[in-house]
Z-matrix of the N, CA and C atoms (Angstrom, degrees):
N
C 1 1.450
C 2 1.525 1 109.84
N 3 1.279 2 116.51 1 152.06
C 4 1.456 3 121.76 2 -178.33
C 5 1.529 4 110.57 3 -69.82
N 6 1.319 5 115.35 4 166.10
C 7 1.456 6 120.80 5 -179.77
C 8 1.525 7 113.02 6 -78.48
N 9 1.337 8 117.73 7 -3.19
C 10 1.459 9 120.44 8 179.14
C 11 1.525 10 109.77 9 -73.98
N 12 1.313 11 115.45 10 172.24
C 13 1.462 12 119.72 11 -179.93
C 14 1.525 13 110.96 12 -61.90
N 15 1.295 14 114.84 13 141.89
C 16 1.459 15 121.59 14 179.14
C 17 1.517 16 110.62 15 -83.85
N 18 1.302 17 115.83 16 158.47
C 19 1.461 18 121.49 17 172.78
C 20 1.522 19 108.47 18 -99.05
N 21 1.318 20 116.48 19 171.46
C 22 1.459 21 120.99 20 177.09
C 23 1.525 22 110.72 21 -61.07
N 24 1.317 23 117.14 22 -39.55
C 25 1.463 24 119.98 23 178.21
C 26 1.525 25 111.49 24 -64.43
N 27 1.346 26 116.63 25 -39.80
C 28 1.457 27 120.20 26 177.52
C 29 1.527 28 111.51 27 -60.69
N 30 1.328 29 115.73 28 -45.92
C 31 1.462 30 119.14 29 -177.41
C 32 1.537 31 110.81 30 -71.47
N 33 1.312 32 117.88 31 -30.16
C 34 1.467 33 120.92 32 175.25
C 35 1.536 34 109.94 33 -63.49
N 36 1.343 35 116.28 34 -43.08
C 37 1.473 36 120.66 35 177.30
C 38 1.521 37 110.81 36 -65.92
N 39 1.321 38 116.30 37 -42.39
C 40 1.458 39 121.28 38 177.78
C 41 1.529 40 110.43 39 -59.22
N 42 1.321 41 116.75 40 -46.40
C 43 1.466 42 121.39 41 179.52
C 44 1.528 43 110.89 42 -62.76
N 45 1.310 44 117.54 43 -42.79
C 46 1.462 45 120.96 44 179.49
C 47 1.524 46 110.81 45 -63.96
N 48 1.327 47 117.35 46 -37.30
C 49 1.462 48 121.37 47 179.35
C 50 1.526 49 112.56 48 -63.11
N 51 1.312 50 117.11 49 -28.57
C 52 1.466 51 119.70 50 179.72
C 53 1.535 52 111.99 51 -104.29
N 54 1.324 53 116.42 52 16.07
C 55 1.457 54 120.92 53 173.42
C 56 1.511 55 116.02 54 87.00
N 57 1.311 56 118.29 55 14.80
C 58 1.465 57 121.76 56 179.94
C 59 1.524 58 109.70 57 -104.05
N 60 1.305 59 115.47 58 59.97
C 61 1.464 60 119.98 59 -174.57
C 62 1.526 61 113.67 60 -84.96
N 63 1.326 62 117.82 61 -6.62
C 64 1.466 63 119.46 62 -177.40
C 65 1.522 64 113.10 63 -111.55
N 66 1.324 65 117.15 64 26.67
C 67 1.459 66 120.51 65 177.85
C 68 1.525 67 110.32 66 -74.07
N 69 1.328 68 115.21 67 143.26
C 70 1.465 69 119.95 68 175.62
C 71 1.534 70 109.05 69 -74.83
N 72 1.310 71 116.23 70 169.58
C 73 1.465 72 120.58 71 179.27
C 74 1.531 73 110.39 72 -62.38
N 75 1.345 74 117.66 73 -39.36
C 76 1.467 75 120.99 74 177.48
C 77 1.531 76 110.79 75 -63.12
N 78 1.323 77 116.77 76 -42.45
C 79 1.462 78 120.67 77 179.17
C 80 1.529 79 111.42 78 -65.73
N 81 1.331 80 117.01 79 -37.48
C 82 1.465 81 120.45 80 176.05
C 83 1.529 82 110.49 81 -63.74
N 84 1.321 83 117.51 82 -39.28
C 85 1.461 84 121.00 83 178.13
C 86 1.532 85 110.75 84 -64.90
N 87 1.342 86 116.82 85 -39.88
C 88 1.461 87 120.41 86 176.91
C 89 1.522 88 110.74 87 -63.67
N 90 1.322 89 117.02 88 -43.61
C 91 1.455 90 121.59 89 177.88
C 92 1.529 91 110.74 90 -63.19
N 93 1.296 92 116.99 91 -39.87
C 94 1.462 93 121.93 92 177.90
C 95 1.528 94 110.87 93 -60.92
N 96 1.325 95 116.44 94 -48.23
C 97 1.474 96 119.83 95 179.62
C 98 1.527 97 111.33 96 -63.56
N 99 1.324 98 116.52 97 -43.33
C 100 1.467 99 120.51 98 -179.16
C 101 1.528 100 111.45 99 -65.29
N 102 1.319 101 117.11 100 -41.13
C 103 1.461 102 120.99 101 179.82
C 104 1.521 103 111.01 102 -66.70
N 105 1.322 104 117.41 103 -43.97
C 106 1.465 105 120.36 104 178.19
C 107 1.533 106 111.11 105 -63.42
N 108 1.322 107 117.52 106 -40.67
C 109 1.468 108 121.12 107 178.42
C 110 1.529 109 110.44 108 -64.84
N 111 1.316 110 116.78 109 -42.54
C 112 1.464 111 121.27 110 179.29
C 113 1.522 112 111.13 111 -62.55
N 114 1.307 113 116.80 112 -43.91
C 115 1.471 114 120.79 113 179.33
C 116 1.518 115 111.37 114 -65.80
N 117 1.332 116 117.09 115 -37.18
C 118 1.468 117 120.20 116 178.84
C 119 1.526 118 110.22 117 -65.87
N 120 1.335 119 117.51 118 -41.92
C 121 1.472 120 120.79 119 177.58
C 122 1.521 121 111.00 120 -64.42
N 123 1.329 122 116.21 121 -44.72
C 124 1.468 123 120.60 122 -178.88
C 125 1.532 124 110.67 123 -63.10
N 126 1.326 125 117.59 124 -35.96
C 127 1.461 126 120.95 125 -179.95
C 128 1.526 127 111.90 126 -65.05
N 129 1.331 128 117.39 127 -25.14
C 130 1.464 129 120.72 128 -179.41
C 131 1.526 130 112.84 129 -87.54
N 132 1.337 131 117.97 130 -10.72
C 133 1.457 132 120.31 131 179.14
C 134 1.519 133 110.58 132 -69.61
N 135 1.293 134 116.16 133 140.10
C 136 1.462 135 120.81 134 175.27
C 137 1.525 136 107.48 135 -92.15
N 138 1.318 137 115.82 136 82.83
C 139 1.458 138 121.48 137 -173.33
C 140 1.522 139 113.02 138 -60.39
N 141 1.321 140 117.64 139 -31.33
C 142 1.456 141 119.84 140 -178.52
C 143 1.523 142 111.70 141 -65.08
N 144 1.330 143 117.51 142 -20.57
C 145 1.463 144 121.14 143 -179.49
C 146 1.527 145 113.18 144 -93.64
N 147 1.323 146 117.65 145 -6.02
C 148 1.457 147 120.30 146 -178.05
C 149 1.527 148 111.12 147 -82.78
N 150 1.312 149 115.52 148 144.45
C 151 1.467 150 121.90 149 176.20
C 152 1.520 151 108.23 150 -123.32
N 153 1.337 152 118.13 151 167.97
C 154 1.475 153 118.91 152 176.75
C 155 1.531 154 112.86 153 -56.52
N 156 1.320 155 117.42 154 -27.79
C 157 1.463 156 120.49 155 179.29
C 158 1.526 157 112.04 156 -68.16
N 159 1.321 158 118.18 157 -17.32
C 160 1.462 159 121.57 158 178.89
C 161 1.518 160 113.00 159 -80.30
N 162 1.328 161 116.96 160 -10.84
C 163 1.463 162 121.47 161 178.57
C 164 1.525 163 108.78 162 -67.37
N 165 1.325 164 118.95 163 129.02
C 166 1.468 165 119.03 164 -179.99
C 167 1.524 166 111.25 165 -65.39
N 168 1.298 167 115.34 166 139.39
C 169 1.461 168 120.90 167 177.72
C 170 1.525 169 108.29 168 -102.39
N 171 1.298 170 115.42 169 137.35
C 172 1.463 171 120.72 170 178.09
C 173 1.523 172 107.81 171 -108.54
N 174 1.306 173 115.93 172 116.41
C 175 1.460 174 121.51 173 -177.99
C 176 1.517 175 107.70 174 -118.16
N 177 1.322 176 115.32 175 128.99
C 178 1.451 177 120.93 176 -179.95
C 179 1.518 178 108.39 177 -117.75
N 180 1.308 179 116.98 178 139.27
C 181 1.447 180 121.19 179 -179.21
C 182 1.529 181 108.35 180 -134.94
N 183 1.316 182 115.22 181 129.07
C 184 1.448 183 120.40 182 175.23
C 185 1.523 184 109.23 183 -83.17
N 186 1.324 185 115.45 184 142.03
C 187 1.452 186 119.29 185 173.29
C 188 1.512 187 109.58 186 -73.00
N 189 1.316 188 117.88 187 169.42
C 190 1.468 189 121.54 188 -174.47
C 191 1.528 190 112.39 189 -63.50
N 192 1.313 191 118.25 190 -28.12
C 193 1.454 192 120.67 191 -178.48
C 194 1.515 193 114.28 192 -93.74
N 195 1.317 194 118.56 193 2.11
C 196 1.461 195 121.88 194 -174.29
C 197 1.523 196 114.22 195 -84.13
N 198 1.321 197 118.61 196 -18.56
C 199 1.466 198 121.32 197 -174.95
C 200 1.529 199 110.95 198 -111.00
N 201 1.274 200 117.45 199 66.13
C 202 1.481 201 120.08 200 179.71
C 203 1.496 202 110.45 201 -110.58
């Protein structure tokens, strides 16, 4: 799909493609807004300046009492 804003029909097809075929109309609207916002943010990223070190790292640590 193009980088332009999606329509409700576009997001309905997108949702169905990933197995979300039972979303309500309100949920589809939320997905539409979130997808358009995500694409707008991604379009502003200067990808040519990113390196593998820019990838966020997720580190999890158990407390001392968590592993019993």
